[in-house]
N, C-alpha and C positions, 0 to 999 in steps of 0.2 A: 528593656527599659519601659515596656508597655507604652510606647510612644503613640499618642492619639492626637490627631489634629482636630482642634476645636473650631477653627475658622470655617464657616459654612460656605461662603461665596468665593471659592478660589477659582478664578477664571482660567482660561487656556494659556494666557500670557502672564509672565512675571513682569513687575514694573518697579522702578525706584519709588520708594515710599510705601510699598505694600507691607502690611503687618500681618503675620501669621502667628496664631496662638495654639499652643499645645498643652497637653498634660503629659508629663514624663514621671517615671518612678525609678530614679537612678540608684537609690540605695534603700534596702529593706522594704521595698514595694510602697514607699511613702510617696503619694502623689504630689507633684509640684507643678505649678503653672509656669510656662515658659513662653515668652513672647520675643519674636524676632522681627527685625525690620530689614527689608531689602534696601541696601544702601547703593548699590552699583549694579547696572545691567548693560552689557554690551550684547545686544540680541544675537542669539545662536553662537555666541563665543564664550560669554562668562557672566556670572552674577555673584554678588556677595551678600550674605546675610549676617547681621550683627544682633547679638542679644540686647534686648531693651530691658527685659526683667526675666530673671530665672535662676537656675542653680549655680551658674558660673559667675566669677567676679568679672570675667572678661570672656567673650566668645566672638570670633571672626571666622566665617567660613567662606572661602573663596572657591567657587565651582568654575572649572574650565572645560570647554568642549573643543578638543583639538582634532582637526582633520587628520585621518590616517589612511593607509592604503586599504585596510579592511573595513573602513567605516569611520567611526569617531571614538577618540579616546577621552574618557571622562576622568578628569583629575581634580582631587580635592586638596585644598591647603587649609588646615584648621589651626588657628592660633587661639589658645584659651588659657585662662588662669582660674584656679579654684579659690574660693574664699577661705578664711580661717587659718591663714598662715601656715605654721608647721603641721597642724592637724589636717589641713587641706592637702599638703604635700604627702602626708602619710596615706590619706584616703586615695590620692592619685595612684601611688604606688600599689596599693592593695586592691583597689576596686575600679576607679574611674578609667585608668589607662586601658585596662583589659575590656571593659564594657564598650568604650568608644572603638577599640580595634574590632570587637565583635560586631558592632553596628555596621561599620564599613565593610567588614568581610561578608556579612549577611547581604548587604546591598549589592556587592560585587557578584555574589552568586545569583541573585535575582535578576540583575541586569544581564548577566551572561545567559541565563535561561530565556529571557525575553528577546534579546537582540542578537546572540551569537548562535543561531540555529544553523548548524552545519547540515548539508544534505548528504 
């Protein structure tokens, strides 16, 4: 999706009320601005971002960090709705669902490379 973070001053810690702006190109490489707001933070356990402006009619992404024998399990729960009614449903089936799965699959690969280094 050519996901690019525009917000310049992202600190080390995430906090409620934090706004993050991005450029995404979900369909046909057309760039769209996307702004999310951090609405909930439970330090080192979870946080939630919600779309304020962007390509979705509704977007809520709950990130959980669950202690595990081998470290920490990172779990995402994403609830979203596309705009444009029936056309949005068709776009979801043909494009959006697969793109989102690809994004989270890619992130899983990167996180495994970074944090699951077996000796």
